C-alpha positions as a Markdown table, in Angstrom:
| # | Residue | x | y | z |
|---|---|---|---|---|
| 1 | Met | 58.1 | 60.6 | 136.2 |
| 2 | Leu | 61.7 | 61.9 | 136.7 |
| 3 | Lys | 62.6 | 60.8 | 133.1 |
| 4 | Lys | 59.6 | 62.7 | 131.8 |
| 5 | Met | 60.6 | 65.8 | 133.7 |
| 6 | Phe | 64.2 | 65.5 | 132.6 |
| 7 | Arg | 63.1 | 65.2 | 129.0 |
| 8 | Trp | 60.9 | 68.2 | 129.4 |
| 9 | Met | 63.7 | 70.2 | 130.9 |
| 10 | Leu | 66.0 | 69.2 | 128.0 |
| 11 | Phe | 63.3 | 70.3 | 125.6 |
| 12 | Val | 63.0 | 73.7 | 127.4 |
| 13 | Val | 66.8 | 74.1 | 127.4 |
| 14 | Ala | 67.0 | 73.1 | 123.7 |
| 15 | Cys | 64.2 | 75.6 | 122.9 |
| 16 | Leu | 66.0 | 78.4 | 124.8 |
| 17 | Val | 69.3 | 77.6 | 123.1 |
| 18 | Thr | 67.6 | 77.6 | 119.8 |
| 19 | Leu | 65.9 | 80.9 | 120.5 |
| 20 | Val | 69.2 | 82.5 | 121.6 |
| 21 | Ala | 70.9 | 81.1 | 118.5 |
| 22 | Leu | 68.1 | 82.5 | 116.3 |
| 23 | Phe | 68.4 | 85.8 | 118.1 |
| 24 | Tyr | 72.1 | 86.1 | 117.5 |
| 25 | Ala | 71.8 | 84.9 | 113.9 |
| 26 | Glu | 69.0 | 87.3 | 113.2 |
| 27 | Glu | 70.7 | 90.3 | 114.9 |
| 28 | Asp | 74.0 | 89.6 | 113.2 |
| 29 | Trp | 72.5 | 89.1 | 109.8 |
| 30 | Arg | 70.2 | 92.1 | 110.0 |
| 31 | Gly | 73.0 | 94.4 | 111.2 |
| 32 | Lys | 75.5 | 93.3 | 108.6 |
| 33 | His | 72.9 | 93.4 | 105.8 |
| 34 | Ala | 71.8 | 96.9 | 106.8 |
| 35 | Trp | 75.3 | 98.2 | 106.9 |
| 36 | Asp | 76.3 | 96.5 | 103.6 |
| 37 | Thr | 73.3 | 97.9 | 101.8 |
| 38 | Tyr | 73.9 | 101.4 | 103.2 |
| 39 | Gln | 77.6 | 101.3 | 102.3 |
| 40 | Arg | 76.8 | 100.4 | 98.7 |
| 41 | Glu | 74.3 | 103.2 | 98.5 |
| 42 | Arg | 76.8 | 105.8 | 99.8 |
| 43 | Glu | 79.6 | 104.6 | 97.5 |
| 44 | Ala | 77.2 | 104.8 | 94.5 |
| 45 | Lys | 76.7 | 108.5 | 95.5 |
| 46 | Gly | 80.4 | 109.1 | 95.5 |
| 47 | Asp | 81.2 | 108.7 | 99.2 |
| 48 | Ser | 84.4 | 106.9 | 100.1 |
| 49 | Phe | 85.3 | 104.9 | 103.2 |
| 50 | Glu | 89.1 | 105.2 | 102.7 |
| 51 | Trp | 91.3 | 107.7 | 104.5 |
| 52 | Ser | 93.0 | 108.4 | 101.2 |
| 53 | Ser | 89.8 | 110.3 | 100.2 |
| 54 | Val | 90.5 | 113.1 | 102.7 |
| 55 | Val | 94.2 | 112.8 | 103.6 |
| 56 | Pro | 96.4 | 115.2 | 101.6 |
| 57 | Pro | 98.9 | 113.7 | 99.2 |
| 58 | Pro | 102.6 | 113.6 | 99.9 |
| 59 | Val | 104.8 | 116.6 | 98.9 |
| 60 | Pro | 108.5 | 117.1 | 98.2 |
| 61 | Asp | 110.5 | 117.3 | 101.4 |
| 62 | Asn | 112.0 | 120.7 | 100.5 |
| 63 | Glu | 108.5 | 122.1 | 100.2 |
| 64 | Asn | 107.2 | 120.5 | 103.4 |
| 65 | Leu | 107.3 | 122.4 | 106.7 |
| 66 | Ala | 106.9 | 119.2 | 108.6 |
| 67 | Arg | 110.2 | 117.9 | 107.3 |
| 68 | Ile | 112.4 | 120.5 | 109.1 |
| 69 | Pro | 114.4 | 118.9 | 111.9 |
| 70 | Leu | 112.5 | 120.7 | 114.7 |
| 71 | Phe | 109.2 | 118.9 | 113.6 |
| 72 | Ala | 110.6 | 115.7 | 112.1 |
| 73 | Glu | 112.2 | 114.7 | 115.4 |
| 74 | Phe | 108.7 | 114.1 | 116.8 |
| 75 | Phe | 108.0 | 111.3 | 114.3 |
| 76 | Ala | 111.2 | 109.4 | 114.0 |
| 77 | Lys | 112.6 | 108.5 | 117.4 |
| 78 | Ala | 111.5 | 111.3 | 119.5 |
| 79 | Pro | 114.1 | 112.6 | 122.0 |
| 80 | Glu | 113.2 | 112.7 | 125.7 |
| 81 | His | 113.1 | 116.5 | 125.5 |
| 82 | Pro | 112.3 | 117.8 | 122.0 |
| 83 | Arg | 113.7 | 121.3 | 121.3 |
| 84 | Leu | 110.2 | 122.7 | 120.7 |
| 85 | Asp | 109.3 | 121.9 | 124.3 |
| 86 | Ala | 111.3 | 125.1 | 125.1 |
| 87 | Ile | 108.6 | 127.2 | 123.4 |
| 88 | Gln | 106.3 | 127.8 | 126.4 |
| 89 | Leu | 105.4 | 131.0 | 128.1 |
| 90 | Pro | 105.8 | 131.2 | 131.9 |
| 91 | Ser | 102.7 | 130.0 | 133.8 |
| 92 | Gly | 100.9 | 132.2 | 136.2 |
| 93 | Cys | 100.6 | 135.3 | 133.9 |
| 94 | Ser | 97.2 | 134.7 | 132.4 |
| 95 | Asn | 95.8 | 137.8 | 134.2 |
| 96 | Lys | 98.1 | 139.9 | 132.0 |
| 97 | Trp | 96.5 | 138.8 | 128.8 |
| 98 | Gly | 94.3 | 141.1 | 126.8 |
| 99 | Val | 91.1 | 139.9 | 125.2 |
| 100 | Trp | 90.4 | 141.7 | 122.0 |
| 101 | Arg | 86.9 | 140.2 | 121.8 |
| 102 | Leu | 86.1 | 142.2 | 125.0 |
| 103 | Gly | 88.1 | 145.2 | 123.9 |
| 104 | Thr | 90.8 | 144.8 | 126.5 |
| 105 | Met | 94.5 | 145.6 | 125.9 |
| 106 | Glu | 97.5 | 143.4 | 127.0 |
| 107 | Asp | 99.2 | 144.4 | 130.2 |
| 108 | Leu | 102.7 | 144.3 | 128.9 |
| 109 | Ser | 104.0 | 145.9 | 132.1 |
| 110 | Gly | 103.3 | 142.8 | 134.0 |
| 111 | Trp | 105.1 | 140.3 | 131.7 |
| 112 | Pro | 108.7 | 141.1 | 132.5 |
| 113 | Gly | 108.1 | 139.9 | 136.1 |
| 114 | Cys | 106.9 | 136.6 | 134.7 |
| 115 | Phe | 110.3 | 136.1 | 133.0 |
| 116 | Ser | 112.3 | 137.6 | 135.9 |
| 117 | Asn | 113.6 | 140.2 | 133.5 |
| 118 | Thr | 112.9 | 143.9 | 133.4 |
| 119 | Asp | 113.0 | 144.0 | 129.6 |
| 120 | Leu | 110.3 | 141.9 | 127.9 |
| 121 | Arg | 111.9 | 141.9 | 124.5 |
| 122 | Val | 115.2 | 140.8 | 126.0 |
| 123 | Ala | 113.3 | 138.1 | 127.9 |
| 124 | Leu | 111.6 | 136.9 | 124.7 |
| 125 | Ser | 115.0 | 136.7 | 122.9 |
| 126 | Lys | 115.6 | 133.3 | 124.4 |
| 127 | Tyr | 113.1 | 131.9 | 121.9 |
| 128 | Glu | 114.8 | 133.5 | 119.0 |
| 129 | Pro | 117.0 | 130.6 | 117.7 |
| 130 | Ile | 113.9 | 128.4 | 117.3 |
| 131 | Leu | 111.6 | 131.2 | 116.1 |
| 132 | Gln | 114.0 | 132.1 | 113.4 |
| 133 | Gln | 113.9 | 128.6 | 112.1 |
| 134 | Ile | 110.1 | 128.4 | 112.3 |
| 135 | Thr | 109.7 | 131.8 | 110.6 |
| 136 | Glu | 111.9 | 130.8 | 107.7 |
| 137 | Ala | 110.3 | 127.4 | 107.3 |
| 138 | Ser | 106.8 | 128.7 | 107.5 |
| 139 | Arg | 107.2 | 130.0 | 104.0 |
| 140 | Arg | 107.3 | 126.5 | 102.7 |
| 141 | Pro | 104.0 | 125.9 | 100.7 |
| 142 | Tyr | 102.9 | 122.7 | 102.4 |
| 143 | Cys | 102.8 | 120.9 | 105.7 |
| 144 | Arg | 102.3 | 117.1 | 105.6 |
| 145 | Phe | 102.9 | 115.3 | 108.9 |
| 146 | Pro | 103.5 | 111.5 | 108.7 |
| 147 | Ile | 100.3 | 110.8 | 110.7 |
| 148 | Arg | 98.9 | 107.3 | 110.5 |
| 149 | Tyr | 95.2 | 108.2 | 110.6 |
| 150 | Glu | 94.3 | 104.6 | 110.2 |
| 151 | Asp | 95.5 | 104.1 | 113.8 |
| 152 | Asn | 92.5 | 106.1 | 115.0 |
| 153 | Trp | 92.8 | 106.7 | 118.7 |
| 154 | Ala | 96.5 | 105.7 | 118.7 |
| 155 | Ala | 97.3 | 108.2 | 115.9 |
| 156 | Leu | 100.0 | 110.6 | 117.0 |
| 157 | Leu | 99.3 | 114.3 | 116.8 |
| 158 | Pro | 102.1 | 115.8 | 118.9 |
| 159 | Leu | 102.6 | 119.0 | 116.9 |
| 160 | Leu | 99.2 | 120.5 | 117.7 |
| 161 | Ser | 100.2 | 121.6 | 121.2 |
| 162 | Cys | 103.5 | 122.9 | 119.7 |
| 163 | Phe | 101.6 | 125.0 | 117.1 |
| 164 | Arg | 99.5 | 126.6 | 119.9 |
| 165 | Asn | 102.5 | 127.4 | 122.0 |
| 166 | Leu | 104.2 | 128.9 | 119.0 |
| 167 | Ala | 101.2 | 131.1 | 118.4 |
| 168 | Arg | 101.3 | 132.3 | 122.1 |
| 169 | Val | 104.9 | 133.3 | 121.8 |
| 170 | Tyr | 104.5 | 135.0 | 118.4 |
| 171 | Arg | 101.5 | 136.9 | 119.8 |
| 172 | Leu | 103.4 | 138.2 | 122.8 |
| 173 | Arg | 106.5 | 139.2 | 120.8 |
| 174 | Ala | 104.3 | 141.0 | 118.2 |
| 175 | Leu | 102.6 | 143.0 | 121.0 |
| 176 | Ala | 106.0 | 143.9 | 122.4 |
| 177 | Glu | 107.3 | 145.0 | 119.0 |
| 178 | Leu | 104.1 | 147.1 | 118.4 |
| 179 | Ser | 104.7 | 148.8 | 121.8 |
| 180 | Ala | 108.2 | 149.6 | 120.7 |
| 181 | Gly | 107.1 | 151.0 | 117.4 |
| 182 | Glu | 108.6 | 148.2 | 115.4 |
| 183 | Thr | 105.6 | 147.5 | 113.3 |
| 184 | Asp | 107.4 | 145.7 | 110.5 |
| 185 | Ala | 108.7 | 143.1 | 112.9 |
| 186 | Ala | 105.3 | 142.8 | 114.5 |
| 187 | Leu | 103.7 | 142.3 | 111.1 |
| 188 | Glu | 106.3 | 139.6 | 110.3 |
| 189 | Asp | 105.4 | 137.7 | 113.5 |
| 190 | Val | 101.7 | 138.0 | 112.8 |
| 191 | Gln | 102.2 | 136.8 | 109.3 |
| 192 | Thr | 104.3 | 133.8 | 110.5 |
| 193 | Cys | 101.6 | 132.8 | 112.9 |
| 194 | Leu | 98.9 | 133.1 | 110.2 |
| 195 | Arg | 101.0 | 130.9 | 107.9 |
| 196 | Leu | 101.5 | 128.3 | 110.6 |
| 197 | Ala | 97.7 | 128.2 | 111.3 |
| 198 | Asp | 97.1 | 127.9 | 107.5 |
| 199 | Lys | 99.3 | 124.8 | 107.4 |
| 200 | Leu | 96.7 | 123.0 | 109.5 |
| 201 | Lys | 93.9 | 123.5 | 107.0 |
| 202 | Asp | 94.6 | 120.2 | 105.2 |
| 203 | Glu | 94.5 | 118.0 | 108.3 |
| 204 | Pro | 91.2 | 116.1 | 108.2 |
| 205 | Val | 90.5 | 116.0 | 111.9 |
| 206 | Met | 88.4 | 118.2 | 114.0 |
| 207 | Ile | 91.0 | 118.8 | 116.7 |
| 208 | Ser | 93.3 | 120.4 | 114.1 |
| 209 | Cys | 90.4 | 122.7 | 113.1 |
| 210 | Leu | 90.0 | 123.7 | 116.8 |
| 211 | Val | 93.7 | 124.4 | 117.2 |
| 212 | Arg | 93.6 | 126.5 | 114.0 |
| 213 | Val | 90.7 | 128.5 | 115.5 |
| 214 | Ala | 92.7 | 129.0 | 118.7 |
| 215 | Met | 95.7 | 130.2 | 116.8 |
| 216 | Phe | 93.7 | 132.8 | 114.8 |
| 217 | Asp | 92.1 | 134.0 | 118.1 |
| 218 | Leu | 95.6 | 134.4 | 119.7 |
| 219 | Ile | 97.2 | 136.3 | 116.8 |
| 220 | Thr | 94.2 | 138.7 | 116.4 |
| 221 | Gln | 95.2 | 140.5 | 119.6 |
| 222 | Pro | 98.2 | 142.3 | 118.1 |
| 223 | Val | 96.3 | 142.9 | 114.9 |
| 224 | Trp | 93.5 | 144.5 | 116.9 |
| 225 | Glu | 95.8 | 146.5 | 119.2 |
| 226 | Gly | 97.6 | 147.9 | 116.1 |
| 227 | Leu | 94.3 | 148.9 | 114.6 |
| 228 | Val | 92.8 | 150.7 | 117.6 |
| 229 | Ala | 96.1 | 152.5 | 118.2 |
| 230 | His | 96.4 | 153.4 | 114.4 |
| 231 | Arg | 99.9 | 151.9 | 114.2 |
| 232 | Trp | 99.5 | 149.9 | 110.9 |
| 233 | Asn | 100.2 | 151.7 | 107.7 |
| 234 | Asp | 98.3 | 151.2 | 104.5 |
| 235 | Ser | 100.9 | 148.8 | 103.0 |
| 236 | Gln | 100.9 | 146.6 | 106.2 |
| 237 | Leu | 97.1 | 146.7 | 106.3 |
| 238 | Thr | 96.9 | 145.6 | 102.7 |
| 239 | Thr | 99.2 | 142.7 | 103.4 |
| 240 | Leu | 97.2 | 141.6 | 106.5 |
| 241 | Gln | 93.9 | 142.0 | 104.7 |
| 242 | Gly | 95.0 | 139.9 | 101.8 |
| 243 | Gln | 96.3 | 137.1 | 104.1 |
| 244 | Leu | 93.1 | 137.1 | 106.2 |
| 245 | Glu | 90.8 | 137.1 | 103.2 |
| 246 | Lys | 92.1 | 133.6 | 102.2 |
| 247 | Ile | 91.0 | 132.0 | 105.4 |
| 248 | Asp | 88.0 | 129.7 | 105.0 |
| 249 | Gln | 87.1 | 128.2 | 108.4 |
| 250 | Phe | 83.9 | 126.7 | 107.0 |
| 251 | Lys | 85.7 | 124.7 | 104.3 |
| 252 | Asp | 88.3 | 123.4 | 106.8 |
| 253 | Ala | 85.6 | 122.5 | 109.3 |
| 254 | Glu | 83.7 | 120.6 | 106.6 |
| 255 | Lys | 86.8 | 118.6 | 105.9 |
| 256 | Gly | 87.3 | 118.0 | 109.6 |
| 257 | Leu | 83.8 | 116.5 | 109.9 |
| 258 | Gln | 84.5 | 114.4 | 106.8 |
| 259 | Gly | 87.5 | 113.1 | 108.6 |
| 260 | Gly | 85.4 | 112.7 | 111.7 |
| 261 | Arg | 83.0 | 110.5 | 109.7 |
| 262 | Leu | 85.9 | 108.2 | 108.6 |
| 263 | Phe | 87.2 | 108.3 | 112.1 |
| 264 | Gly | 83.9 | 107.0 | 113.3 |
| 265 | Tyr | 83.8 | 104.4 | 110.6 |
| 266 | Tyr | 87.1 | 102.9 | 111.6 |
| 267 | Thr | 86.4 | 103.2 | 115.3 |
| 268 | Phe | 83.9 | 100.4 | 115.0 |
| 269 | Phe | 86.7 | 98.0 | 113.9 |
| 270 | Trp | 88.5 | 99.0 | 117.1 |
| 271 | Leu | 85.3 | 98.5 | 119.2 |
| 272 | Arg | 84.8 | 95.0 | 117.9 |
| 273 | Asp | 88.2 | 94.2 | 119.6 |
| 274 | His | 87.3 | 96.3 | 122.7 |
| 275 | Pro | 83.6 | 95.4 | 123.4 |
| 276 | Ala | 83.9 | 96.5 | 127.0 |
| 277 | Val | 83.9 | 100.1 | 125.9 |
| 278 | Phe | 80.7 | 99.5 | 124.0 |
| 279 | Arg | 79.1 | 97.8 | 127.1 |
| 280 | Glu | 80.0 | 100.7 | 129.3 |
| 281 | Ala | 78.6 | 103.2 | 126.8 |
| 282 | Leu | 75.3 | 101.2 | 126.9 |
| 283 | Phe | 75.0 | 100.6 | 130.6 |
| 284 | Asn | 77.2 | 103.3 | 132.1 |
| 285 | Pro | 77.3 | 106.3 | 129.7 |
| 286 | Ser | 79.3 | 108.5 | 132.0 |
| 287 | Lys | 82.3 | 106.2 | 131.5 |
| 288 | Gly | 81.5 | 105.2 | 127.9 |
| 289 | Asp | 84.4 | 107.0 | 126.2 |
| 290 | Phe | 87.6 | 105.9 | 124.5 |
| 291 | Ser | 90.0 | 107.1 | 127.2 |
| 292 | Phe | 88.5 | 104.6 | 129.6 |
| 293 | Glu | 88.7 | 100.9 | 128.8 |
| 294 | Pro | 87.2 | 98.6 | 131.5 |
| 295 | Lys | 88.2 | 95.0 | 132.0 |
| 296 | Val | 86.6 | 92.7 | 129.4 |
| 297 | Ser | 84.0 | 90.3 | 131.0 |
| 298 | Trp | 82.2 | 87.3 | 129.7 |
| 299 | Leu | 79.2 | 89.6 | 129.1 |
| 300 | Asp | 81.2 | 91.6 | 126.6 |
| 301 | Arg | 81.7 | 88.5 | 124.5 |
| 302 | Met | 78.0 | 88.1 | 124.3 |
| 303 | Ile | 77.3 | 91.4 | 122.4 |
| 304 | Pro | 75.9 | 90.6 | 119.0 |
| 305 | Ser | 78.2 | 91.8 | 116.1 |
| 306 | Gly | 75.0 | 93.1 | 114.5 |
| 307 | Trp | 74.8 | 95.8 | 117.1 |
| 308 | Phe | 78.2 | 97.2 | 116.1 |
| 309 | Tyr | 77.0 | 97.3 | 112.4 |
| 310 | Gln | 73.7 | 99.1 | 113.4 |
| 311 | Asn | 75.7 | 101.7 | 115.4 |
| 312 | Gln | 78.1 | 102.1 | 112.6 |
| 313 | Leu | 75.2 | 102.7 | 110.2 |
| 314 | Asn | 73.5 | 105.2 | 112.5 |
| 315 | Val | 76.7 | 107.2 | 113.1 |
| 316 | Asp | 77.7 | 107.4 | 109.5 |
| 317 | Arg | 74.2 | 108.2 | 108.4 |
| 318 | Tyr | 74.0 | 111.0 | 110.9 |
| 319 | Tyr | 77.2 | 112.5 | 109.5 |
| 320 | Thr | 76.1 | 112.3 | 105.9 |
| 321 | Glu | 72.4 | 112.9 | 106.0 |
| 322 | Thr | 71.9 | 115.1 | 109.1 |
| 323 | Leu | 75.0 | 116.9 | 110.4 |
| 324 | Leu | 76.9 | 117.8 | 107.2 |
| 325 | Pro | 73.9 | 119.0 | 105.3 |
| 326 | Ala | 72.8 | 121.2 | 108.2 |
| 327 | Val | 75.4 | 123.9 | 107.4 |
| 328 | Asp | 75.8 | 125.8 | 104.1 |
| 329 | Trp | 79.6 | 125.3 | 104.0 |
| 330 | Glu | 80.1 | 126.9 | 100.6 |
| 331 | His | 78.2 | 130.1 | 101.4 |
| 332 | His | 79.4 | 130.4 | 105.1 |
| 333 | Arg | 75.9 | 130.2 | 106.5 |
| 334 | Val | 74.7 | 128.4 | 109.6 |
| 335 | Ser | 71.4 | 128.4 | 111.4 |
| 336 | Pro | 71.9 | 128.2 | 115.2 |
| 337 | Ser | 68.3 | 127.2 | 115.7 |
| 338 | Thr | 68.8 | 124.2 | 113.3 |
| 339 | Ile | 72.0 | 123.2 | 115.0 |
| 340 | Leu | 70.5 | 123.5 | 118.5 |
| 341 | Arg | 67.5 | 121.3 | 117.4 |
| 342 | Leu | 70.0 | 118.7 | 116.2 |
| 343 | Asp | 71.8 | 119.0 | 119.5 |
| 344 | Gln | 68.5 | 118.5 | 121.4 |
| 345 | Ser | 67.6 | 115.5 | 119.3 |
| 346 | Ile | 70.8 | 113.8 | 120.4 |
| 347 | Lys | 70.3 | 114.7 | 124.1 |
| 348 | Thr | 66.7 | 113.3 | 124.1 |
| 349 | Leu | 67.6 | 110.3 | 121.9 |
| 350 | Arg | 66.4 | 107.1 | 123.5 |
| 351 | Leu | 69.4 | 104.9 | 124.4 |
| 352 | Thr | 69.2 | 101.6 | 122.7 |
| 353 | Pro | 71.8 | 99.0 | 121.6 |
| 354 | Tyr | 71.5 | 100.5 | 118.1 |
| 355 | Ser | 72.0 | 104.2 | 119.1 |
| 356 | Val | 74.5 | 104.1 | 122.0 |
| 357 | Met | 77.5 | 105.3 | 120.0 |
| 358 | Leu | 75.4 | 107.9 | 118.1 |
| 359 | Lys | 74.4 | 109.5 | 121.4 |
| 360 | Leu | 77.9 | 109.3 | 122.8 |
| 361 | Arg | 79.7 | 110.7 | 119.8 |
| 362 | Phe | 77.6 | 113.7 | 118.8 |
| 363 | Thr | 77.1 | 115.4 | 122.2 |
| 364 | Ala | 79.6 | 118.2 | 121.4 |
| 365 | Met | 79.0 | 118.8 | 117.6 |
| 366 | Ser | 77.0 | 121.9 | 118.1 |
| 367 | Ala | 79.9 | 123.5 | 120.0 |
| 368 | Phe | 82.3 | 122.6 | 117.1 |
| 369 | Ile | 80.0 | 124.2 | 114.5 |
| 370 | Lys | 79.5 | 127.3 | 116.7 |
| 371 | Lys | 83.2 | 127.8 | 117.1 |
| 372 | Thr | 83.6 | 127.5 | 113.3 |
| 373 | Ala | 81.0 | 130.2 | 112.7 |
| 374 | Leu | 82.4 | 132.4 | 115.5 |
| 375 | Ser | 85.9 | 132.1 | 114.1 |
| 376 | Gln | 85.0 | 132.9 | 110.5 |
| 377 | Thr | 82.9 | 135.8 | 111.8 |
| 378 | Tyr | 85.8 | 137.3 | 113.6 |
| 379 | Val | 88.1 | 136.7 | 110.6 |
| 380 | Asp | 85.6 | 138.6 | 108.4 |
| 381 | Glu | 85.3 | 141.4 | 110.9 |
| 382 | Thr | 89.1 | 141.7 | 111.0 |
| 383 | Val | 89.2 | 142.0 | 107.2 |
| 384 | Val | 86.5 | 144.7 | 107.3 |
| 385 | Ala | 88.4 | 146.5 | 110.1 |
| 386 | Cys | 91.6 | 146.5 | 108.1 |
| 387 | Ala | 89.7 | 148.0 | 105.1 |
| 388 | Leu | 88.0 | 150.6 | 107.4 |
| 389 | Glu | 91.4 | 151.7 | 108.7 |
| 390 | Arg | 92.8 | 152.0 | 105.2 |
| 391 | Tyr | 89.8 | 154.2 | 104.4 |
| 392 | Arg | 90.5 | 156.3 | 107.4 |
| 393 | Leu | 94.1 | 156.7 | 106.4 |
| 394 | Ala | 93.0 | 157.8 | 102.9 |
| 395 | His | 90.1 | 160.1 | 103.9 |
| 396 | Gly | 90.8 | 161.2 | 107.5 |
| 397 | Ser | 87.7 | 159.5 | 109.0 |
| 398 | Phe | 85.7 | 156.3 | 108.8 |
| 399 | Pro | 82.9 | 155.9 | 106.2 |
| 400 | Glu | 79.2 | 156.3 | 106.9 |
| 401 | Thr | 78.5 | 152.9 | 105.5 |
| 402 | Leu | 80.5 | 149.8 | 104.5 |
| 403 | Asp | 79.4 | 150.2 | 100.9 |
| 404 | Ala | 82.1 | 152.9 | 100.6 |
| 405 | Leu | 84.7 | 150.2 | 100.9 |
| 406 | Val | 83.7 | 148.4 | 97.7 |
| 407 | Pro | 85.4 | 147.9 | 95.3 |
| 408 | Gln | 88.4 | 150.0 | 96.0 |
| 409 | Leu | 89.3 | 148.4 | 99.4 |
| 410 | Leu | 87.1 | 145.2 | 99.3 |
| 411 | Asn | 86.0 | 143.1 | 96.4 |
| 412 | Lys | 82.8 | 142.4 | 98.2 |
| 413 | Leu | 81.5 | 142.8 | 101.7 |
| 414 | Pro | 81.5 | 139.7 | 104.0 |
| 415 | His | 78.0 | 138.8 | 105.1 |
| 416 | Asp | 76.9 | 137.8 | 108.6 |
| 417 | Gly | 77.2 | 134.0 | 108.6 |
| 418 | Ile | 74.2 | 133.7 | 111.0 |
| 419 | Asp | 71.5 | 135.5 | 109.1 |
| 420 | Gly | 73.1 | 136.2 | 105.7 |
| 421 | Gln | 72.7 | 140.0 | 106.0 |
| 422 | Pro | 75.6 | 142.4 | 105.8 |
| 423 | Leu | 77.7 | 142.7 | 109.0 |
| 424 | Arg | 76.2 | 145.4 | 111.2 |
| 425 | Tyr | 78.1 | 148.7 | 111.1 |
| 426 | His | 77.3 | 152.0 | 112.8 |
| 427 | Arg | 79.4 | 155.1 | 112.7 |
| 428 | Leu | 79.9 | 156.7 | 116.1 |
| 429 | Pro | 81.0 | 160.1 | 117.4 |
| 430 | Asp | 84.7 | 160.7 | 117.9 |
| 431 | Asp | 85.5 | 158.8 | 114.7 |
| 432 | Gln | 84.6 | 155.4 | 116.2 |
| 433 | Tyr | 82.3 | 152.6 | 115.0 |
| 434 | Leu | 80.4 | 149.5 | 115.9 |
| 435 | Leu | 81.0 | 146.3 | 113.8 |
| 436 | Tyr | 79.3 | 143.1 | 114.7 |
| 437 | Ser | 77.4 | 139.9 | 113.9 |
| 438 | Val | 74.0 | 139.1 | 115.5 |
| 439 | Gly | 75.6 | 136.1 | 117.1 |
| 440 | Trp | 74.3 | 132.7 | 118.1 |
| 441 | Asn | 71.0 | 134.0 | 119.5 |
| 442 | Glu | 70.1 | 135.3 | 116.0 |
| 443 | Lys | 69.1 | 138.6 | 117.5 |
| 444 | Asp | 70.5 | 142.1 | 116.9 |
| 445 | Asp | 71.3 | 143.3 | 120.4 |
| 446 | Gly | 72.6 | 146.6 | 119.1 |
| 447 | Gly | 76.3 | 145.9 | 119.5 |
| 448 | Gln | 76.1 | 144.5 | 123.0 |
| 449 | Ile | 78.1 | 141.5 | 124.2 |
| 450 | Ala | 76.9 | 139.2 | 127.0 |
| 451 | Met | 79.0 | 138.1 | 129.9 |
| 452 | Asn | 79.0 | 134.9 | 132.0 |
| 453 | Gly | 81.0 | 136.0 | 135.0 |
| 454 | Val | 84.4 | 137.1 | 133.7 |
| 455 | Asn | 84.0 | 135.3 | 130.3 |
| 456 | Gln | 82.0 | 136.2 | 127.3 |
| 457 | Asp | 78.8 | 134.3 | 126.7 |
| 458 | Phe | 78.8 | 133.4 | 123.0 |
| 459 | Asp | 75.3 | 132.0 | 123.2 |
| 460 | Arg | 73.9 | 135.5 | 123.9 |
| 461 | Gly | 74.6 | 139.0 | 122.7 |
| 462 | Asp | 76.4 | 140.1 | 119.6 |
| 463 | Trp | 79.8 | 139.0 | 118.3 |
| 464 | Met | 81.6 | 142.4 | 118.4 |
| 465 | Trp | 84.7 | 144.0 | 116.9 |
| 466 | Phe | 85.6 | 147.1 | 119.0 |
| 467 | Ser | 87.2 | 150.1 | 117.3 |
| 468 | Gln | 88.6 | 151.3 | 120.6 |
| 469 | Pro | 89.7 | 149.8 | 123.9 |
| 470 | Gln | 86.9 | 149.2 | 126.4 |
| 471 | Pro | 86.8 | 149.8 | 130.1 |
| 472 | Gln | 87.1 | 146.7 | 132.3 |
| 473 | Leu | 83.6 | 145.5 | 133.5 |
| 474 | Ser | 82.8 | 145.5 | 137.2 |
| 475 | Ala | 81.6 | 142.4 | 138.9 |
| 476 | Ser | 78.0 | 143.7 | 138.8 |
| 477 | Glu | 78.2 | 144.4 | 135.1 |
| 478 | Arg | 79.4 | 140.8 | 134.3 |
| 479 | Lys | 76.0 | 139.2 | 133.8 |
């Protein structure tokens, strides 16, 4: 009886082992086969899975901004205190900053106290030795940092924070120069910052795109303040307008997403060696990110390799077949309702072993695309504002319609990247105007912005360019 029971138990165990083996064999084969088939199909359509397809080629050192000693020291044997670390504005003065998007001017009177110096321009002179080198080097045509993109999460991107800090200093110095009537010096600082931001356009990573967006937002403050105070002359405005017209945030964002696609592809090679991250993403999504690596357990070693391939397929397919085609990159058009539907589809996606990385990776993509559209809209509005000011200088007042700017001052009118219509423009009394996009809610709110507390709500209201400073909103008005 015992022997019979023992043989039965052995049979049951053998069956279970066989079923488990078949499960792993089937899952592993099915995942690998699905990925291999998909990869061949994408390559037949011209897609590449090599970083070389999006990483810019090398350039001569004497034409490369990244090869100046200030930048190069970050990538050789970085010193404990790089010289560029000195380019930081004092903390605790954020309440002095103007916000051109809200029509508020910089409070320059408060800045000297932040430096413990009564003369702001003298206080800023401590940055001059470094800024002089950066200004001169920014004229180099290329910027190729020796970044090992194939290192994925370990890839070093130390210069992004430096670029943002440089933009903050150039911004404040340009504002101080404008206040002192030194418009040529202010223009030079604005141009330098624009050139620095332009150098990031070839970087195939989304974080570089976001830093570039932040730099454009920062340096627009002195451009706007010079416009509303009528301090720029026609020659300066022509120079600014020509530089701004070359900015293509959509093209750069598309390249960033192409790089993000490859980043996702190579991430799965890393995940195979770090299965605990995959397990946390599946069973504890709140900790399923790449900055948190739990201790590997025996359970992690049991994850079928086919699951990694299925996730790799779903992530790459989402990039190539859903996300990238959702935006008209060439014509600078995006449909917020389409992007929000994609965002909602990810939020409501059922969590499975095949979809866990898809759900984790794409939760913030709608925000990235919205920032791209927002930034390009504001760039376009700045271009139009420069042309409007040139028209005012020539004719004594602003035009009744934007058509008057073409072709003498603009080759063509930028369109609203949300609905494809011309940017909204209304001439106002006292020689002022409204210029705006309908914004993310796809609704013409008549030139009204929306507030969320003290911050602008970019999901509601219009995306405005103000032709004059606006009064500060009271607490009751910030809604």
